[in-house]
N, C-alpha and C positions, 0 to 999 in steps of 0.2 A: 371493579375494573380489572383486577388481577385475575379473577376467575374467568372473565371473558377472554383475556389474553391467553390463558392456558387452554381454553376451548379451541383457540385457533391453531394450537400446536400441530394438530394432525395435518393441516394444510401447509403451514409455513415453518414447521419445526426445523427443517433442514436449513432454510434461509437464516433463521435466528441463530442456530448453532454455528453456522459458518461465519456469520457476522461477529459473534463473540470471540471465536477462535482467532480470527484475523485481527480484531481489536486488541486482544492480549499480545499477540506477536508484534504488531506494529507499535504498541506501547513500549515494548522492550527496545525495539530498534530506535524509536524516537529518543529514548534516554541517551543512547550512544551518540546520536546526532546532537542532542542538547549539550553533551559533554564537550563536543567539538565546536560549539556555537555555529552549527550549520543546519539549523532546524528548517530553514527555507529550502534547503536542498531537497527535502521530501516533496515539495510542490513541483520542483523541476523534474525529479525522477518520475513522479506520477504522470506528468505530461509526456515525458519520454516514452513511458510504457504505452500510453495511449497512441503515440505515433507508431510504436512498434506493432500494436494491434492493427492499426490502419495499413501499415506496410504488409503485414501478414495476410490481411483480407484481400488487399489488392493483388499481391503476388499469387496467393492461392487461387483467386478467381481467374487470373490470367493463365496460370499453368493448367488449372482444371479445364478451362475452355480449350486449351491446345491439345489436351489428351483425351477429352471426352468425359472427364470425371465430373461427378456431381458438384454443384456449387453450394457454398454455405448460404444460409438464409440470413435474414436481418439480425438474428441473434447469434450468428456464428456457428450454428449447428449444421451438420452435413447430412443429407439424406441420400439414400440410394446405395446399392451394394458396390458400385464402381468408384466410390469416392476415394481419392488418393490421399496419402498421408499429408501432403502439403496443403490440403484443404481441411485439415482436421483441427480440433481444439488444441491438441498437443503441439502442433506446428505453430499456431498463433501464440501459445503460451511461451514457447521457446524464443520466438522472435521478440516478443514483448519484454521478456526478461533481459535479453541481450541489449535491446535499445535502452532499457532502464539503467543497466549497469554502465553502458557506454555514456549515457548522459551524465551520470554521477562521476564517472572517471574524467570527463572533460572538465568538470569544475575543479578538479585537483590540479589543473595546470595553473590556477590562479595563485597569486602571492609571490611569483618569481620576479626577479629584478627586471624591470622594463616591460613586464607583462600586465595583463588585466588582473584586477582583483578577483577573488573567488566570488564575491557578491555579484560583480558584473557578469562573470561567466555563468553563474547560476541563473541570473535573469535572462541572459541570452538563450540558454538551453530551454528555459521555461517558455519564452515567447516563440522561438523557432519551432519547438515541438508542438505547441498548441496550435499555431497557425498552419504548420505543415500537415498535421493530421486532417484538418478540415479541408484544406486544398486538395490533398491526395484523394479524399473520398467524395469530392463534390459531384463527379460525374459517374460514380459507381452506383449500381442498383442497390438501394437501401443503405448506401454508405453513410450519408449524413444522419440517417435515423440511428445507425449504430453508434456514431460518434456522439450524438446527443444523448443516447442511452448511457454511454460510458461516462459522460460528464455529469449527467443528472443522477441516474441510478435510482432504483426503487428497492432493491434487495429482495423483493418478494418473488422475483424470477429465478433466484438461485436454486440450483438443483442438487441432487444427491452427489453428483460428481464434484461440484464445487465444495460441498462439505468434506468429501474424501480428500481432495487436494488441500483444503485448509487444515484438516486434522494431521495430515502427513507433514505439512510445513510446521505446525505447532509442535509436534513431537520432535522434529529435527532441531528446531530452535532451542527447545528445552534440553535436549540431549547435549548440544554443544555448550550451552551455558553451564550446565551442571558439571561437565567434564573440564572446561577450560575457562572458568569465570575469572580467575586471577589474571592471566595474560590479556584477556579481553578488556578488563577494567584498566590495566596498566597502559596498554597501547592506545586506549581511548583518551585517557587523562594526560599521559606524558609519553608520546611516541619516541622521543629521543632517549629517555631512560629505558624504555622497552627494548630499543635496538641495542643499547649497551648491555642489557641483560640477555641478549641472544635471541629475543623473540622476533620471528620473521614478520615485521610490521607490514611489509608490502603484501605478503600473501594473506594476512588477516584482513587488510583493507579490501583486497580483491574479493575475498569470500564474503565480507560484509556487504559490499556493493551488489554482488549477485543475490544475496539473501534479501536485501532491501528491494531490489527490482522484482524478485519473485513475490514477496509479500504484497507489494503495491499492485502488482498485476492481478493477483488473486482478489484483492480487495476491490479493485476497479471493476473486474469482471462481475463480482457479486453485487456491489453497491454503488459504484461510481467514484469519480475522482474526489469529490467533496468529502465523502465519508473516509476514503483512504487517507487523505492528508489530515483530516481532523483527528483520526485515531493515531496517526503518527506524531502529530505536534502537540495537541492539547493535553493528553494525559501526562506526557513528559514535562511540559511546562508547569502543570499543576503539581506534579511530584516534586519539582525543584523547589517549590514553595513549602511543601510539607516535610521534606527530608533535608538533613544536613549532609549526608554522604551519598555517593553514587550507588553504593550497594543498596541503600534503602530505596532509592529511586527505582531501581530495577525490580523491586517487589511492589512498590506502591503504584507505579505507572500502569502495569497491566491490570491491577485491581480496579483502579479508577476507570480505565478504558472499558472493562467489562461491565462494571456497575452503571457507568454512564450510558453505554449502549443498551443495556437491559432496560433502564428507565426510559430511554428514548423509544424503544420498541413498544413498551407498554403504553406510553402516551400516544404513540402513533396509532396503535390499534384502537385506543379509546376515542380519539378525536378524528380518526380517518385521515391521518397525515402520512406523508412518505416516510417510511422508517429510517432510511439513511439520513435524511435531513433532520428529523426529530432527534436522532441520536447525536448528530453533530452539534445541534443547538444545545442539548443538555451538557455535552462535554465542554462547550464554550462557556456555558453558565457556571460550570464548576471552577473554571480558572480564576475569576475574581473572588470566589468564595475561598479558594486556597490561599490567594494573596491576603485576604482579610484574616484568615486563620493565622497566618505567619505574623501579621502585624499585631494581632491581639495576644497570641500565646507563645510566640517564639522567644 
Protein backbone atom coordinates (compact mmCIF):
# COMPACT_ATOMS: atom_id res chain seq x y z
CA UNK A 1 0.00 0.00 0.00
CA UNK A 2 2.79 2.42 0.86
CA UNK A 3 4.64 1.56 -2.33
CA UNK A 4 1.58 2.36 -4.43
CA UNK A 5 1.22 5.66 -2.58
CA UNK A 6 4.83 6.59 -3.29
CA UNK A 7 4.31 5.75 -6.96
CA UNK A 8 1.58 8.42 -7.08
CA UNK A 9 3.98 11.10 -5.81
CA UNK A 10 4.91 12.18 -9.33
CA UNK A 11 1.30 13.19 -9.97
CA UNK A 12 0.14 14.39 -6.56
CA UNK A 13 3.32 15.18 -4.65
CA UNK A 14 2.67 18.92 -4.60
CA UNK A 15 -0.81 18.36 -3.20
CA UNK A 16 0.42 15.96 -0.49
CA UNK A 17 3.25 18.26 0.58
CA UNK A 18 0.99 21.32 0.68
CA UNK A 19 -1.54 19.40 2.76
CA UNK A 20 1.09 18.35 5.29
CA UNK A 21 2.57 21.83 5.62
CA UNK A 22 -0.83 23.38 6.16
CA UNK A 23 -1.75 20.64 8.65
CA UNK A 24 1.36 21.36 10.73
CA UNK A 25 0.78 25.12 10.75
CA UNK A 26 -2.89 24.85 11.61
CA UNK A 27 -2.02 22.38 14.35
CA UNK A 28 0.09 25.08 16.00
CA UNK A 29 -2.63 27.72 15.56
CA UNK A 30 -5.18 25.31 17.00
CA UNK A 31 -3.15 24.98 20.20
CA UNK A 32 -3.39 28.73 20.75
CA UNK A 33 -7.14 28.60 20.18
CA UNK A 34 -7.46 25.66 22.58
CA UNK A 35 -5.54 27.63 25.21
CA UNK A 36 -8.20 30.33 24.91
CA UNK A 37 -11.09 27.82 24.84
CA UNK A 38 -12.06 29.19 21.42
CA UNK A 39 -11.63 26.12 19.25
CA UNK A 40 -14.96 26.63 17.45
CA UNK A 41 -13.66 30.02 16.34
CA UNK A 42 -11.75 28.10 13.66
CA UNK A 43 -14.99 26.96 12.04
CA UNK A 44 -16.33 30.52 11.98
CA UNK A 45 -13.10 31.87 10.48
CA UNK A 46 -13.10 29.10 7.88
CA UNK A 47 -16.59 30.13 6.79
CA UNK A 48 -15.53 33.80 6.81
CA UNK A 49 -12.65 33.07 4.47
CA UNK A 50 -15.03 31.19 2.17
CA UNK A 51 -17.27 34.26 2.12
CA UNK A 52 -14.17 36.35 1.32
CA UNK A 53 -13.33 34.11 -1.61
CA UNK A 54 -16.93 34.45 -2.85
CA UNK A 55 -16.73 38.24 -2.55
CA UNK A 56 -13.40 38.28 -4.41
CA UNK A 57 -14.74 36.13 -7.24
CA UNK A 58 -17.85 38.27 -7.56
CA UNK A 59 -15.98 41.57 -7.39
CA UNK A 60 -13.24 40.36 -9.70
CA UNK A 61 -15.77 39.18 -12.28
CA UNK A 62 -17.65 42.46 -12.15
CA UNK A 63 -14.54 44.61 -12.45
CA UNK A 64 -13.06 42.38 -15.14
CA UNK A 65 -16.29 42.58 -17.16
CA UNK A 66 -16.23 46.36 -16.89
CA UNK A 67 -12.64 46.67 -18.06
CA UNK A 68 -12.58 43.88 -20.63
CA UNK A 69 -10.19 41.78 -18.54
CA UNK A 70 -10.28 38.03 -18.57
CA UNK A 71 -12.59 36.29 -16.13
CA UNK A 72 -11.57 33.57 -13.65
CA UNK A 73 -12.79 30.09 -14.40
CA UNK A 74 -14.50 27.68 -11.99
CA UNK A 75 -11.22 27.02 -10.22
CA UNK A 76 -10.31 30.67 -9.77
CA UNK A 77 -7.58 30.65 -12.44
CA UNK A 78 -7.37 33.55 -14.87
CA UNK A 79 -6.55 33.04 -18.53
CA UNK A 80 -5.54 35.58 -21.11
CA UNK A 81 -2.83 38.25 -21.24
CA UNK A 82 -5.29 41.08 -20.38
CA UNK A 83 -6.30 39.67 -17.00
CA UNK A 84 -6.25 42.39 -14.31
CA UNK A 85 -4.86 42.04 -10.83
CA UNK A 86 -8.29 42.08 -9.22
CA UNK A 87 -9.17 38.90 -11.09
CA UNK A 88 -6.04 37.10 -9.89
CA UNK A 89 -5.44 34.50 -7.19
CA UNK A 90 -3.48 37.04 -5.16
CA UNK A 91 -6.47 39.37 -4.99
CA UNK A 92 -8.73 36.49 -3.92
CA UNK A 93 -6.21 35.45 -1.26
CA UNK A 94 -5.98 38.99 0.12
CA UNK A 95 -9.76 39.43 0.36
CA UNK A 96 -10.23 35.98 1.92
CA UNK A 97 -7.60 36.66 4.59
CA UNK A 98 -9.20 40.04 5.34
CA UNK A 99 -12.63 38.47 5.76
CA UNK A 100 -11.22 35.68 7.92
CA UNK A 101 -9.49 38.15 10.22
CA UNK A 102 -12.61 40.33 10.32
CA UNK A 103 -14.79 37.37 11.26
CA UNK A 104 -12.42 36.43 14.08
CA UNK A 105 -12.25 40.03 15.27
CA UNK A 106 -16.05 40.28 15.46
CA UNK A 107 -16.12 37.39 17.92
CA UNK A 108 -13.83 39.35 20.28
CA UNK A 109 -16.72 41.74 20.94
CA UNK A 110 -18.34 39.04 23.05
CA UNK A 111 -18.12 38.85 26.81
CA UNK A 112 -18.70 42.54 27.42
CA UNK A 113 -21.35 43.71 29.85
CA UNK A 114 -24.77 43.68 28.22
CA UNK A 115 -23.42 42.18 24.99
CA UNK A 116 -23.66 38.79 23.37
CA UNK A 117 -21.38 36.00 24.48
CA UNK A 118 -18.40 35.03 22.37
CA UNK A 119 -20.04 31.69 21.61
CA UNK A 120 -23.14 33.46 20.29
CA UNK A 121 -21.11 35.81 18.11
CA UNK A 122 -18.99 32.92 16.83
CA UNK A 123 -22.13 31.04 15.82
CA UNK A 124 -23.52 34.18 14.18
CA UNK A 125 -20.35 34.68 12.12
CA UNK A 126 -20.38 31.00 11.10
CA UNK A 127 -24.00 31.03 9.94
CA UNK A 128 -23.90 34.45 8.27
CA UNK A 129 -20.70 33.65 6.37
CA UNK A 130 -21.81 30.20 5.27
CA UNK A 131 -25.18 31.34 3.98
CA UNK A 132 -23.84 34.58 2.53
CA UNK A 133 -21.22 32.82 0.40
CA UNK A 134 -23.84 30.56 -1.21
CA UNK A 135 -26.31 33.40 -1.80
CA UNK A 136 -23.63 35.63 -3.26
CA UNK A 137 -22.53 33.05 -5.80
CA UNK A 138 -25.95 31.62 -6.72
CA UNK A 139 -26.29 33.52 -10.00
CA UNK A 140 -22.60 33.70 -10.84
CA UNK A 141 -21.23 31.52 -13.66
CA UNK A 142 -19.66 28.45 -12.03
CA UNK A 143 -20.14 30.20 -8.66
CA UNK A 144 -21.94 27.44 -6.81
CA UNK A 145 -19.52 24.88 -8.24
CA UNK A 146 -16.67 26.88 -6.73
CA UNK A 147 -18.39 27.13 -3.32
CA UNK A 148 -19.11 23.39 -3.33
CA UNK A 149 -15.47 22.73 -4.21
CA UNK A 150 -14.30 24.91 -1.33
CA UNK A 151 -16.61 23.18 1.12
CA UNK A 152 -15.96 19.63 -0.06
CA UNK A 153 -12.39 19.79 -1.34
CA UNK A 154 -10.40 16.97 -2.86
CA UNK A 155 -6.83 18.29 -2.42
CA UNK A 156 -5.67 16.53 -5.58
CA UNK A 157 -6.17 19.75 -7.53
CA UNK A 158 -3.56 21.63 -5.48
CA UNK A 159 -0.82 23.16 -7.62
CA UNK A 160 2.85 24.05 -7.28
CA UNK A 161 1.72 27.60 -6.47
CA UNK A 162 -0.34 26.27 -3.55
CA UNK A 163 2.72 24.39 -2.34
CA UNK A 164 4.85 27.55 -2.58
CA UNK A 165 2.33 29.59 -0.59
CA UNK A 166 2.06 26.82 2.01
CA UNK A 167 5.85 26.58 2.37
CA UNK A 168 6.18 30.35 2.81
CA UNK A 169 3.45 30.35 5.44
CA UNK A 170 5.06 27.43 7.28
CA UNK A 171 8.46 29.15 7.32
CA UNK A 172 6.90 32.38 8.61
CA UNK A 173 5.06 30.58 11.42
CA UNK A 174 8.20 28.67 12.41
CA UNK A 175 10.32 31.84 12.41
CA UNK A 176 7.88 33.77 14.59
CA UNK A 177 7.52 30.97 17.11
CA UNK A 178 11.24 30.35 17.36
CA UNK A 179 11.91 34.05 17.90
CA UNK A 180 9.01 34.96 20.21
CA UNK A 181 7.59 31.80 21.73
CA UNK A 182 7.65 33.06 25.33
CA UNK A 183 5.43 36.14 24.82
CA UNK A 184 3.18 34.12 22.52
CA UNK A 185 2.59 31.54 25.23
CA UNK A 186 2.12 34.14 27.94
CA UNK A 187 -0.43 36.24 26.08
CA UNK A 188 -2.32 33.07 25.10
CA UNK A 189 -2.55 31.73 28.65
CA UNK A 190 -2.74 34.94 30.70
CA UNK A 191 -3.30 38.11 28.63
CA UNK A 192 -3.66 40.32 31.72
CA UNK A 193 -0.26 39.23 33.04
CA UNK A 194 1.18 39.71 29.56
CA UNK A 195 -0.08 43.32 29.51
CA UNK A 196 1.46 43.91 32.92
CA UNK A 197 4.77 42.65 31.52
CA UNK A 198 4.61 45.19 28.69
CA UNK A 199 3.67 42.73 25.93
CA UNK A 200 1.49 44.40 23.24
CA UNK A 201 -1.34 41.88 23.50
CA UNK A 202 -3.56 43.77 21.06
CA UNK A 203 -0.96 43.68 18.31
CA UNK A 204 -0.19 40.02 18.98
CA UNK A 205 -3.89 39.17 18.74
CA UNK A 206 -4.22 41.11 15.50
CA UNK A 207 -1.22 39.29 14.03
CA UNK A 208 -2.58 35.95 15.16
CA UNK A 209 -5.97 36.61 13.57
CA UNK A 210 -4.33 37.55 10.27
CA UNK A 211 -2.14 34.43 10.39
CA UNK A 212 -5.16 32.29 11.21
CA UNK A 213 -7.10 33.75 8.30
CA UNK A 214 -4.18 33.17 5.94
CA UNK A 215 -3.62 29.59 7.07
CA UNK A 216 -7.28 28.69 6.76
CA UNK A 217 -7.52 30.37 3.37
CA UNK A 218 -4.59 28.33 2.05
CA UNK A 219 -6.04 25.14 3.51
CA UNK A 220 -9.51 25.79 2.08
CA UNK A 221 -8.09 26.55 -1.36
CA UNK A 222 -6.09 23.32 -1.30
CA UNK A 223 -8.44 20.90 0.43
CA UNK A 224 -11.72 22.48 1.51
CA UNK A 225 -13.32 23.72 4.71
CA UNK A 226 -13.64 20.31 6.38
CA UNK A 227 -9.93 19.58 6.17
CA UNK A 228 -9.03 23.11 7.26
CA UNK A 229 -11.12 22.99 10.42
CA UNK A 230 -10.15 19.38 11.10
CA UNK A 231 -6.42 20.21 11.05
CA UNK A 232 -7.04 23.25 13.24
CA UNK A 233 -9.14 21.60 15.94
CA UNK A 234 -8.46 17.87 16.14
CA UNK A 235 -4.63 17.78 16.59
CA UNK A 236 -4.83 20.48 19.28
CA UNK A 237 -7.55 18.60 21.16
CA UNK A 238 -5.58 15.36 20.93
CA UNK A 239 -2.41 17.10 22.13
CA UNK A 240 -4.30 18.46 25.13
CA UNK A 241 -4.87 14.88 26.26
CA UNK A 242 -1.28 13.82 25.58
CA UNK A 243 0.56 16.78 27.16
CA UNK A 244 0.49 18.52 30.50
CA UNK A 245 1.86 21.88 29.36
CA UNK A 246 1.18 24.24 26.49
CA UNK A 247 4.78 24.03 25.29
CA UNK A 248 4.42 20.30 24.82
CA UNK A 249 1.17 20.78 22.94
CA UNK A 250 2.90 23.11 20.49
CA UNK A 251 5.27 20.26 19.59
CA UNK A 252 2.83 17.36 19.69
CA UNK A 253 -0.08 18.97 17.80
CA UNK A 254 1.74 19.56 14.48
CA UNK A 255 3.25 16.07 14.69
CA UNK A 256 -0.20 14.55 15.19
CA UNK A 257 -1.55 16.69 12.35
CA UNK A 258 1.11 15.59 9.87
CA UNK A 259 1.03 11.91 10.85
CA UNK A 260 -2.76 11.82 10.74
CA UNK A 261 -2.85 13.57 7.37
CA UNK A 262 -0.16 11.24 6.00
CA UNK A 263 -2.07 8.15 7.14
CA UNK A 264 -5.25 9.58 5.65
CA UNK A 265 -3.59 10.25 2.28
CA UNK A 266 -2.18 6.73 2.14
CA UNK A 267 -5.57 5.21 2.99
CA UNK A 268 -7.28 7.47 0.46
CA UNK A 269 -4.96 6.31 -2.30
CA UNK A 270 -5.43 2.67 -1.34
CA UNK A 271 -9.24 2.73 -1.16
CA UNK A 272 -9.89 5.50 -3.71
CA UNK A 273 -11.27 7.92 -1.10
CA UNK A 274 -11.14 11.73 -1.15
CA UNK A 275 -7.80 12.54 0.56
CA UNK A 276 -9.06 15.51 2.59
CA UNK A 277 -11.96 13.55 4.03
CA UNK A 278 -9.83 10.49 4.74
CA UNK A 279 -7.24 12.60 6.57
CA UNK A 280 -9.94 14.34 8.62
CA UNK A 281 -11.46 10.98 9.54
CA UNK A 282 -8.06 9.68 10.72
CA UNK A 283 -7.48 12.81 12.81
CA UNK A 284 -10.94 12.42 14.33
CA UNK A 285 -10.17 8.78 15.19
CA UNK A 286 -6.96 9.84 16.95
CA UNK A 287 -8.86 12.03 19.41
CA UNK A 288 -10.57 9.19 21.38
CA UNK A 289 -7.30 7.27 21.28
CA UNK A 290 -5.54 10.24 22.89
CA UNK A 291 -8.31 10.44 25.50
CA UNK A 292 -7.90 6.72 26.23
CA UNK A 293 -4.13 7.13 26.53
CA UNK A 294 -4.59 9.84 29.12
CA UNK A 295 -7.06 7.74 31.11
CA UNK A 296 -4.76 4.73 31.14
CA UNK A 297 -1.30 6.19 31.49
CA UNK A 298 -1.56 9.77 32.77
